[in-house]
C-alpha positions as CSV (number, residue, x, y, z in Angstrom):
1,M,-103.0,165.1,74.7
2,P,-100.8,168.0,75.8
3,P,-98.7,169.6,74.5
4,L,-100.3,169.9,71.1
5,S,-99.1,173.1,69.6
6,S,-98.1,176.7,70.3
7,I,-99.2,180.3,70.3
8,P,-97.7,182.4,67.4
9,R,-96.3,185.8,67.7
10,P,-98.6,188.6,66.3
11,E,-96.6,188.8,63.0
12,D,-97.1,185.0,62.5
13,T,-100.9,185.3,62.4
14,D,-102.3,182.7,59.9
15,P,-103.0,184.5,56.6
16,A,-105.8,182.1,56.0
17,L,-107.9,184.1,58.5
18,E,-109.4,186.3,55.9
19,P,-111.2,189.6,56.7
20,E,-114.6,188.0,56.3
21,L,-113.7,185.3,58.9
22,Q,-112.3,187.9,61.2
23,R,-115.6,189.9,60.8
24,I,-117.7,186.8,61.6
25,C,-115.5,186.1,64.6
26,A,-115.9,189.7,65.8
27,L,-119.7,189.5,65.3
28,R,-120.1,186.3,67.2
29,A,-117.8,187.6,70.0
30,T,-120.3,190.3,70.7
31,G,-122.7,187.6,71.9
32,L,-125.6,189.5,70.4
33,L,-126.9,186.8,68.0
34,E,-130.0,185.0,69.3
35,T,-130.4,187.3,72.3
36,P,-133.8,188.7,73.5
37,D,-135.1,192.1,72.5
38,S,-133.4,195.0,74.3
39,D,-134.8,198.4,75.2
40,G,-131.5,200.0,74.6
41,F,-131.5,199.0,70.9
42,D,-135.3,199.3,70.5
43,R,-135.3,203.0,71.5
44,I,-132.8,203.7,68.7
45,T,-134.9,202.0,66.0
46,R,-138.1,203.7,67.2
47,L,-136.2,207.0,67.1
48,A,-134.9,206.3,63.6
49,S,-138.4,205.4,62.4
50,A,-139.9,208.6,63.8
51,L,-137.0,210.9,62.7
52,F,-137.1,209.7,59.1
53,D,-140.8,208.9,58.9
54,A,-139.8,205.4,57.8
55,P,-142.3,202.5,58.3
56,I,-139.4,200.0,58.8
57,A,-136.2,200.5,60.9
58,L,-133.8,197.7,61.8
59,V,-130.6,197.0,63.7
60,T,-129.2,194.2,61.6
61,L,-126.3,191.8,62.3
62,V,-124.9,190.1,59.1
63,D,-123.9,186.6,60.0
64,S,-122.3,184.1,57.6
65,E,-125.5,183.0,55.9
66,R,-128.2,185.2,57.3
67,Q,-129.1,188.7,58.4
68,W,-130.4,188.6,62.0
69,H,-132.4,191.5,63.4
70,K,-131.4,192.6,66.9
71,S,-134.1,195.3,66.9
72,R,-136.9,195.9,64.5
73,V,-139.8,198.3,63.9
74,G,-142.4,197.5,61.2
75,L,-141.1,194.0,60.4
76,S,-142.0,190.8,62.0
77,A,-139.3,188.6,60.5
78,R,-136.4,187.9,63.0
79,E,-134.0,187.1,60.2
80,L,-133.5,187.1,56.4
81,P,-131.2,185.1,54.1
82,R,-128.0,187.1,53.6
83,S,-128.3,186.5,49.9
84,V,-131.3,188.9,49.7
85,A,-130.3,191.3,52.5
86,F,-129.5,194.9,51.6
87,C,-127.2,195.2,54.5
88,H,-124.9,192.6,53.0
89,H,-123.9,195.4,50.6
90,T,-123.9,198.1,53.3
91,I,-121.1,196.4,55.3
92,Q,-118.8,196.4,52.3
93,S,-118.2,200.1,52.9
94,A,-117.8,202.5,55.8
95,D,-120.2,205.0,54.3
96,V,-124.0,205.2,54.4
97,M,-125.5,203.2,51.5
98,V,-128.6,204.9,50.0
99,V,-130.9,203.3,47.4
100,E,-133.5,205.9,46.5
101,D,-135.4,203.6,44.2
102,T,-134.7,199.9,44.3
103,L,-136.3,199.3,40.9
104,L,-133.7,201.5,39.3
105,D,-130.8,199.7,40.9
106,E,-129.8,196.6,39.0
107,R,-128.5,195.0,42.3
108,F,-132.0,195.0,43.8
109,A,-134.5,195.3,40.9
110,H,-135.2,191.6,41.0
111,N,-134.7,191.1,44.7
112,P,-137.6,189.2,46.4
113,L,-137.8,191.9,49.1
114,V,-138.5,194.3,46.3
115,T,-140.7,192.2,44.0
116,G,-142.5,190.3,46.8
117,E,-145.1,191.2,49.4
118,L,-142.8,193.5,51.4
119,G,-142.3,195.7,48.3
120,V,-139.2,197.6,49.4
121,R,-138.6,200.7,47.1
122,F,-136.2,202.7,49.4
123,Y,-133.3,201.7,51.6
124,A,-130.7,203.7,53.6
125,G,-128.2,201.9,55.9
126,A,-125.3,203.1,58.1
127,P,-122.7,200.3,58.8
128,L,-121.9,199.3,62.4
129,V,-118.1,199.3,62.3
130,L,-116.0,198.3,65.3
131,P,-112.8,200.2,66.1
132,G,-110.9,197.3,64.6
133,G,-112.6,197.8,61.2
134,Q,-115.1,194.9,61.3
135,A,-118.6,195.8,60.2
136,L,-121.1,193.8,62.3
137,G,-124.3,194.9,60.4
138,A,-126.2,198.1,60.0
139,L,-128.8,200.5,61.3
140,C,-131.2,200.9,58.3
141,I,-134.5,202.3,57.3
142,L,-136.8,201.0,54.5
143,D,-139.9,202.3,52.8
144,Q,-142.4,201.0,50.2
145,H,-142.1,204.3,48.2
146,P,-139.1,205.8,46.5
147,R,-137.6,208.9,48.2
148,T,-134.6,211.1,48.3
149,F,-132.1,211.2,51.2
150,D,-129.7,214.1,51.5
151,A,-126.3,214.4,53.1
152,A,-127.7,215.9,56.3
153,Q,-129.9,212.9,56.7
154,C,-127.0,210.5,56.0
155,Q,-125.1,212.2,58.9
156,Q,-128.1,211.8,61.2
157,L,-128.3,208.1,60.3
158,Q,-124.6,207.7,61.1
159,D,-125.1,209.5,64.4
160,L,-127.8,207.0,65.3
161,A,-125.5,204.1,64.2
162,A,-122.9,205.5,66.6
163,L,-125.5,205.2,69.4
164,V,-126.0,201.5,68.4
165,L,-122.3,200.9,68.7
166,N,-122.2,202.6,72.1
167,E,-125.0,200.3,73.2
168,I,-122.9,197.3,72.1
169,A,-119.8,198.7,73.9
170,L,-121.9,199.2,77.1
171,Q,-121.9,195.5,77.6
172,R,-118.1,195.7,78.1
173,T,-118.5,198.2,80.9
174,A,-121.2,196.0,82.4
175,G,-118.6,193.4,83.2
176,R,-119.9,190.8,80.7
177,I,-117.2,191.0,78.0
178,N,-113.5,189.9,78.2
179,E,-111.5,192.9,77.1
180,I,-108.7,190.8,75.5
181,T,-110.8,188.5,73.3
182,S,-114.2,190.4,73.2
183,L,-115.9,187.1,74.2
184,Y,-118.6,186.9,76.9
185,N,-117.0,186.1,80.2
186,R,-117.9,183.7,83.1
187,A,-120.5,186.0,84.5
188,Q,-122.4,185.9,81.2
189,L,-122.0,182.2,80.9
190,V,-123.6,181.6,84.3
191,Q,-126.4,184.0,83.4
192,D,-127.0,182.3,80.0
193,L,-127.1,178.9,81.7
194,T,-129.7,180.2,84.2
195,S,-131.7,181.6,81.3
196,L,-131.6,178.2,79.5
197,C,-132.9,176.5,82.6
198,N,-135.9,178.8,82.5
199,Q,-136.5,178.8,78.7
200,T,-136.1,175.1,77.9
201,P,-136.5,173.1,81.2
202,G,-135.9,169.4,81.0
203,E,-133.5,169.4,78.0
204,M,-130.0,167.9,78.3
205,R,-126.9,169.9,77.5
206,T,-123.1,169.2,77.9
207,L,-120.8,172.0,79.1
208,V,-117.3,171.8,77.8
209,L,-114.6,173.7,79.6
210,L,-111.3,173.9,77.6
211,D,-108.0,175.0,79.0
212,V,-105.4,176.0,76.4
213,I,-102.3,176.9,78.5
214,R,-100.8,175.8,81.8
215,D,-100.8,178.6,84.3
216,R,-97.1,178.2,85.1
217,D,-96.2,178.3,81.4
218,L,-98.3,181.4,81.0
219,Q,-96.6,183.2,83.9
220,Q,-93.2,182.3,82.7
221,A,-94.0,183.5,79.2
222,V,-95.3,186.8,80.6
223,R,-92.0,187.4,82.3
224,A,-90.0,186.4,79.2
225,I,-91.8,188.3,76.4
226,G,-94.5,190.5,78.0
227,I,-98.3,190.4,78.0
228,A,-99.0,191.9,74.5
229,P,-97.8,189.0,72.4
230,L,-99.7,186.5,74.6
231,E,-102.9,188.5,74.3
232,A,-102.5,188.5,70.6
233,G,-101.9,184.8,70.7
234,L,-105.1,184.3,72.7
235,R,-107.1,186.2,70.1
236,D,-105.7,183.9,67.4
237,V,-106.7,180.9,69.5
238,V,-110.2,182.3,69.8
239,A,-110.5,182.9,66.1
240,H,-109.5,179.3,65.4
241,L,-111.8,178.0,68.1
242,M,-114.8,179.8,66.7
243,Q,-113.8,178.5,63.2
244,A,-113.8,175.0,64.5
245,L,-117.0,175.3,66.5
246,G,-119.1,176.9,63.7
247,P,-121.4,179.9,63.8
248,Q,-124.2,178.3,65.9
249,V,-122.0,177.7,69.0
250,Q,-121.4,180.5,71.5
251,L,-117.9,180.6,72.9
252,Y,-117.2,182.1,76.4
253,H,-113.9,183.2,77.9
254,A,-114.5,181.6,81.3
255,S,-111.1,182.5,82.9
256,E,-107.7,183.6,81.9
257,T,-106.8,180.7,79.7
258,R,-110.1,178.7,79.8
259,F,-112.9,178.8,77.3
260,A,-116.4,177.2,77.5
261,Y,-119.2,176.2,75.2
262,L,-122.3,174.1,75.2
263,L,-123.1,171.0,73.2
264,P,-126.7,169.9,72.4
265,E,-128.0,166.6,73.6
266,G,-126.2,163.6,72.0
267,S,-124.2,160.5,72.8
268,A,-121.2,160.7,75.0
269,Q,-119.0,159.2,72.2
270,A,-120.2,161.8,69.7
271,Q,-119.5,164.6,72.0
272,E,-116.1,163.3,72.8
273,Q,-115.2,163.2,69.1
274,A,-116.5,166.8,68.8
275,V,-114.1,167.9,71.5
276,L,-111.2,166.0,70.0
277,R,-111.9,167.6,66.6
278,V,-111.7,171.1,68.2
279,Q,-108.4,170.2,69.8
280,R,-107.0,168.7,66.6
281,H,-108.1,171.8,64.7
282,L,-106.1,174.0,67.1
283,Q,-103.2,171.6,66.7
284,E,-103.2,171.8,62.9
285,A,-103.8,175.6,62.9
286,F,-100.7,176.3,64.9
287,R,-98.5,173.4,63.8
288,M,-96.3,175.6,61.5
289,S,-96.2,178.6,63.8
290,R,-93.1,179.8,65.4
291,V,-93.2,179.0,69.1
292,V,-93.9,181.5,71.9
293,L,-95.8,179.3,74.3
294,D,-96.8,175.6,74.2
295,L,-100.5,175.1,74.2
296,Y,-101.7,172.5,76.8
297,L,-105.2,171.4,75.7
298,V,-107.3,169.7,78.3
299,A,-111.1,169.7,78.7
300,G,-113.6,168.9,81.4
301,L,-117.1,167.8,80.3
302,T,-120.3,167.6,82.3
303,R,-123.7,166.6,81.2
304,F,-126.7,168.2,82.9
305,R,-130.4,168.6,82.8
306,L,-131.5,172.3,82.4
307,D,-134.0,172.2,85.2
308,A,-132.1,170.0,87.6
309,E,-129.2,172.1,89.0
310,S,-127.9,175.5,89.4
311,A,-125.7,177.1,86.7
312,G,-122.9,177.7,89.1
313,D,-122.8,174.1,90.1
314,V,-122.6,173.0,86.4
315,L,-119.5,175.2,85.9
316,R,-118.0,173.9,89.1
317,R,-118.4,170.3,87.9
318,A,-116.8,171.1,84.6
319,T,-113.9,172.7,86.4
320,S,-113.5,169.6,88.6
321,A,-113.4,167.4,85.5
322,L,-110.9,169.7,83.8
323,H,-108.6,169.4,86.8
324,Q,-108.8,165.7,86.7
325,A,-108.0,165.7,83.0
326,D,-104.9,167.7,83.8
327,E,-103.9,165.4,86.7
328,L,-104.3,162.3,84.5
329,N,-102.7,163.9,81.4
330,R,-105.8,163.2,79.3
331,A,-107.3,165.3,76.5
332,F,-110.7,165.3,78.3
333,V,-112.4,163.8,81.3
334,W,-116.1,163.6,82.1
335,Y,-117.3,164.8,85.4
336,A,-117.4,161.8,87.8
337,P,-119.3,162.2,91.1
338,E,-116.9,160.0,93.0
339,S,-113.9,162.0,92.0
340,D,-115.6,165.2,92.8
341,T,-116.5,163.9,96.2
342,A,-112.8,163.5,97.1
343,H,-112.1,167.1,96.0
344,R,-115.0,168.5,98.0
345,R,-113.9,166.5,101.0
346,A,-110.4,168.0,100.7
347,F,-111.8,171.5,100.5
348,A,-114.1,170.8,103.5
349,L,-111.1,169.6,105.5
350,L,-109.2,172.7,104.6
351,R,-112.0,175.0,105.7
352,G,-112.4,173.1,109.0
353,L,-108.8,173.2,110.0
354,T,-108.9,176.5,112.0
355,Q,-112.0,175.4,113.9
356,G,-110.4,172.0,114.5
357,L,-107.4,173.6,116.1
358,A,-109.6,175.7,118.3
359,E,-111.8,172.7,119.4
360,D,-108.9,170.2,120.2
361,E,-109.5,167.9,117.2
362,F,-105.8,167.7,116.6
363,R,-103.2,165.9,118.8
364,L,-99.6,164.8,118.5
365,V,-98.3,161.3,118.8
366,Y,-94.6,160.5,119.1
367,Q,-92.6,157.8,117.4
368,P,-89.3,156.8,119.2
369,Q,-86.0,156.9,117.3
370,F,-83.2,154.4,118.0
371,E,-79.6,155.4,118.2
372,V,-77.6,152.6,116.5
373,R,-74.1,153.4,118.0
374,H,-75.2,153.3,121.6
375,Q,-78.1,150.8,121.1
376,R,-80.6,152.9,122.9
377,F,-83.7,155.0,122.2
378,S,-82.7,158.6,122.4
379,G,-85.5,160.7,121.0
380,V,-88.9,161.0,119.3
381,E,-90.5,162.5,116.2
382,A,-93.7,164.4,116.7
383,L,-96.5,163.3,114.3
384,I,-99.8,165.1,113.9
385,R,-103.2,163.4,114.0
386,W,-106.7,164.7,113.3
387,R,-109.8,163.2,114.6
388,H,-112.5,165.0,112.6
389,P,-116.0,165.1,114.1
390,R,-117.6,164.1,110.8
391,H,-114.9,162.3,108.8
392,G,-113.2,160.4,111.7
393,N,-109.5,159.9,111.7
394,V,-107.9,161.9,108.8
395,S,-104.5,160.8,107.6
396,P,-101.8,163.6,107.6
397,A,-101.1,162.5,104.0
398,E,-104.6,163.7,103.1
399,F,-104.6,167.1,104.6
400,I,-100.9,168.3,105.0
401,A,-100.4,168.7,101.3
402,Q,-103.5,170.7,101.0
403,V,-102.6,172.9,104.0
404,E,-99.1,173.6,102.6
405,Q,-100.7,175.3,99.6
406,T,-102.2,178.0,101.9
407,A,-101.2,180.4,104.6
408,L,-102.8,178.0,107.1
409,I,-99.6,176.1,107.2
410,H,-98.1,178.8,109.4
411,L,-101.0,178.5,111.9
412,L,-100.7,174.7,111.9
413,T,-96.9,174.6,112.3
414,E,-97.1,177.1,115.3
415,W,-99.7,174.8,116.9
416,V,-97.4,171.8,116.5
417,L,-94.4,173.7,117.7
418,H,-96.0,175.0,120.9
419,T,-97.8,171.6,121.7
420,A,-94.6,169.6,121.1
421,L,-92.3,172.0,123.1
422,A,-94.8,172.1,126.0
423,Q,-94.7,168.3,126.1
424,L,-90.9,168.3,125.9
425,A,-90.8,170.6,128.8
426,E,-93.0,168.2,130.8
427,W,-90.7,165.3,130.0
428,N,-87.7,167.4,131.1
429,R,-89.5,168.0,134.4
430,Q,-90.0,164.2,134.8
431,G,-86.2,163.7,134.3
432,L,-86.6,162.2,130.8
433,Q,-84.1,163.8,128.5
434,L,-85.0,163.3,124.8
435,T,-84.4,164.9,121.4
436,L,-87.5,166.0,119.6
437,A,-87.9,166.1,115.9
438,I,-90.5,168.5,114.5
439,N,-91.6,168.7,110.9
440,V,-91.9,172.1,109.2
441,S,-92.9,173.0,105.7
442,A,-90.6,174.7,103.1
443,R,-93.2,177.4,103.1
444,N,-92.5,178.0,106.8
445,L,-88.8,178.4,106.1
446,E,-89.6,180.9,103.3
447,H,-91.1,183.2,105.9
448,P,-88.5,185.6,107.2
449,D,-89.8,185.6,110.8
450,F,-89.9,181.8,111.2
451,A,-86.6,181.7,113.1
452,T,-87.9,184.4,115.5
453,V,-91.1,182.4,116.0
454,L,-89.0,179.4,116.8
455,R,-86.7,181.3,119.2
456,N,-89.6,182.7,121.1
457,A,-91.3,179.3,121.4
458,I,-88.1,177.8,122.8
459,A,-87.8,180.6,125.4
460,L,-91.5,180.4,126.3
461,H,-91.4,176.7,127.1
462,G,-87.9,176.7,128.7
463,V,-86.4,173.9,126.7
464,A,-82.8,173.7,125.3
465,A,-82.4,174.4,121.6
466,Q,-80.0,171.5,121.4
467,Q,-82.9,169.1,122.1
468,L,-84.7,170.0,118.9
469,H,-84.3,168.7,115.4
470,I,-86.1,170.6,112.6
471,E,-87.2,168.3,109.8
472,C,-87.9,170.0,106.5
473,T,-89.2,168.0,103.5
474,E,-86.9,167.8,100.5
475,N,-88.1,170.5,98.2
476,V,-86.7,172.8,95.5
477,A,-87.5,175.8,97.8
478,L,-84.8,174.6,100.2
479,T,-82.1,175.8,97.8
480,G,-83.5,179.4,97.8
481,R,-81.3,182.1,99.3
482,A,-84.0,183.3,101.7
483,T,-84.7,179.7,102.9
484,Q,-81.0,179.1,103.4
485,R,-80.6,182.2,105.5
486,V,-83.5,181.0,107.8
487,L,-81.9,177.6,108.1
488,E,-78.5,179.1,109.0
489,E,-80.2,181.2,111.7
490,I,-81.9,178.1,113.1
491,R,-78.6,176.2,113.2
492,A,-76.9,179.2,114.9
493,M,-79.5,178.9,117.7
494,G,-78.2,175.3,118.4
495,L,-80.9,173.3,116.6
496,K,-80.1,170.5,114.2
497,V,-81.7,170.5,110.7
498,S,-82.7,167.3,109.0
499,L,-83.6,166.9,105.3
500,D,-86.7,164.7,105.5
501,D,-87.9,162.2,102.9
502,F,-84.5,162.3,101.2
503,G,-84.4,160.5,97.9
504,I,-87.9,161.1,96.5
505,G,-88.1,164.9,96.1
506,Y,-86.5,167.6,94.1
507,C,-83.0,167.8,95.7
508,N,-80.1,166.8,93.6
509,L,-76.6,165.8,94.7
510,S,-75.2,169.3,94.0
511,C,-77.5,170.9,96.6
512,L,-76.0,168.7,99.3
513,R,-72.8,170.7,99.2
514,G,-74.3,173.9,100.4
515,L,-77.4,172.8,102.3
516,P,-77.5,174.2,105.9
517,A,-78.4,170.8,107.4
518,E,-76.7,168.2,109.6
519,M,-78.9,165.2,108.9
520,L,-80.4,163.3,106.0
521,K,-83.5,161.3,106.7
522,L,-83.8,158.5,104.1
523,D,-87.4,158.0,102.9
524,Q,-89.0,154.7,103.6
525,S,-89.5,154.0,99.9
526,L,-85.7,153.7,99.7
527,V,-85.4,151.6,102.9
528,M,-88.3,149.1,102.8
529,P,-87.3,147.2,99.6
530,I,-83.6,146.6,100.5
531,A,-84.2,143.1,102.0
532,H,-85.4,141.7,98.7
533,D,-84.1,144.1,96.0
534,M,-80.4,144.1,95.4
535,Q,-80.5,147.3,93.3
536,A,-82.4,149.1,96.1
537,W,-79.8,147.9,98.6
538,T,-76.9,149.1,96.4
539,L,-78.6,152.5,96.0
540,L,-79.2,152.9,99.7
541,R,-75.6,152.0,100.6
542,T,-74.3,154.4,98.0
543,I,-76.4,157.3,99.4
544,I,-75.4,156.5,103.0
545,S,-71.7,156.4,102.0
546,L,-72.0,159.7,100.2
547,G,-73.8,161.3,103.1
548,Q,-71.2,160.2,105.5
549,R,-68.4,161.5,103.4
550,L,-70.1,164.9,103.2
551,G,-70.5,165.0,107.0
552,Y,-74.2,164.2,107.4
553,Q,-75.8,162.0,110.0
554,L,-78.1,159.4,108.4
555,V,-81.5,158.6,109.6
556,A,-83.5,155.6,108.2
557,E,-87.3,155.5,108.4
558,G,-89.5,152.6,107.5
559,V,-87.5,150.0,109.4
560,E,-90.1,147.2,109.8
561,T,-88.0,144.0,110.2
562,Q,-84.9,142.8,112.1
563,E,-83.3,142.1,108.7
564,I,-83.7,145.7,107.6
565,L,-82.5,147.0,110.9
566,D,-79.4,144.9,110.7
567,M,-78.7,146.1,107.1
568,V,-79.1,149.8,107.7
569,S,-77.1,149.6,110.9
570,E,-74.3,147.8,109.0
571,A,-74.4,150.4,106.2
572,G,-73.8,153.2,108.7
573,C,-77.1,154.8,109.6
574,D,-76.9,156.8,112.9
575,L,-80.6,156.8,113.8
576,V,-83.5,154.5,112.8
577,Q,-87.2,154.5,113.3
578,G,-90.0,152.3,112.1
579,Y,-92.8,149.9,113.2
580,F,-90.3,147.2,114.1
581,L,-88.7,149.4,116.7
582,A,-91.8,151.2,118.0
583,Y,-95.2,152.4,116.8
584,P,-96.2,156.1,117.2
585,M,-97.7,156.5,120.7
586,E,-99.6,159.0,122.8
587,A,-97.7,161.5,124.9
588,G,-98.5,159.7,128.1
589,E,-97.0,156.4,126.8
590,V,-93.6,157.8,126.0
591,A,-92.1,158.0,129.5
592,P,-93.2,154.4,130.4
593,F,-91.9,153.2,127.0
594,F,-88.4,154.7,127.6
595,A,-88.3,153.4,131.1
596,A,-89.2,149.9,130.1
597,R,-86.6,149.9,127.2
598,A,-83.9,151.3,129.5
599,A,-84.5,148.3,131.8
600,A,-85.0,145.7,129.0
601,A,-82.5,143.0,128.0
602,P,-80.7,143.7,124.7
603,G,-82.9,141.3,122.7
604,K,-86.2,142.8,124.0
605,L,-85.8,146.3,122.9
606,F,-88.2,146.3,119.9
607,T,-91.8,145.4,118.9
608,A,-92.6,142.3,116.9
609,D,-92.0,142.5,113.1
610,A,-94.6,144.8,111.5
611,K,-96.9,143.6,108.8
612,E,-96.6,144.8,105.3
613,L,-98.1,148.3,105.3
614,H,-97.9,149.4,101.7
615,A,-100.8,148.8,99.5
616,P,-100.2,148.2,95.8
617,A,-100.0,151.3,93.6
618,A,-103.4,152.5,92.4
619,A,-104.2,151.5,88.8
620,Q,-104.9,154.2,86.2
621,P,-108.6,154.9,86.5
622,P,-110.7,154.0,83.4
623,V,-112.3,156.6,81.2
624,W,-115.7,157.5,82.8
625,R,-118.6,158.4,80.7
626,P,-122.1,159.6,81.7
627,D,-124.9,157.1,81.3
């Protein structure tokens, strides 16, 4: 459902977020509610009880409807209704509240804590006030007998309250609290999931991972307006999230723009509606705000049994579902094992690439290119293949895009470069003079040393630079100044540069004026439909005509029938390749192929018509829900 809304500037904070709501948000953000007893807090209450000779000492946290006791001495109750709690009054002020005799104070004379079995007659409490001014609760002492409490004792109680606040702050230094939002972070989420597995094994839960901002939008906004307004905006997002979730749901700041929370066991449909309600709440909360950054609300959901799997894997599964929601542009997606399997396979392939290069799992095959003007085969394109020991033949379409996201692309390109040039040198020794097209990534061209790497490889293998064509996929990076400098250096060495897959990427017509390239390689998606689609044929002829007028050589790939060959030849393409002319072949088959074609009659130059190779486009996957 993205984009839904936007983050406001600090001065646009919703005035409906009253101080009490802000206080409750700050309390819940500490993550202290419903946590086990802690020695750090218990030492302070024991000290307070002994110092003031008080039978009851408490560290209280005043929630929306209750007073919860983080630490207690002399009282078994873990919580009390806020309506009868003394600390409800204490948090209204920054000073110590003292009630020397409850029966003489009209606020408490009829309080059940006074008139009932507990029989409280004395109370003194120091509020626990955060630096931002929010009072979380109090450190208090109680007695069944009236007593006096002087200024020095008030100061001592305040000093002990400061120790309680230090204990709360200690969690931040322990790496469990996000400094921007004061929420528990991912480390605490994993720990809490592990604790739940131990405390309530067998129960079902659903983890919701919610992303609120696209990473690229966040980075652009940081550059434009700075980090402080965005941090303030995130804090407002947190306040509204906590308001939408209610006081019983713990919210975690799982990563920079992602938040997580747990849902109890319930139907998938009910949990989906709960997630959508939270997203709609954020939408409405920020609808009238002035825009700083568009929110992009997507969620990943995963249902799990508390004793069935590790906490870390639960979070990984929710992350996988969130990424799929982003890819499908959906408000939420449930974790689906089959989708996750594909992602894990991609990651495994990426991890295995270096070992695969070392153990000769990769090889190059070569597809001949046909020169239309002279009606002869004149060169080949090097194509990479990977035979994985576990996954079998892996398509380049599956792993190249993954590798291009990492620095491994430099290692892979250098392997291709040296393997192909070594083979070209061998063909030269055999008397076979060919041009060789090698694919490189835009990321290779962004590296300032790539031209030097290329020059050294050419010198090492003793081939002529004029035999090489460098094919770089159409990409917005090709218009960058650093990339253009590298391309100019490559051309100065005598190599030709070809813009690969032209017509499907990011390049627009204006970039063709200044692009350091001699050749445009028309993508097969433009070429293959022309025999039966008049619009496709008109578009292709227009592109070819424009390219010729700008001085480019035109290469057509995806030529799979005689009819398409005739059409692209007539339109003015200089080189063609495709399954109709020749399939990719092993290095040892290239020389015999060229020898046979050189001796063949004009009508026997090509292979038989290729079969239709393109499967229909994949349908949009249905919404998957857990059983």
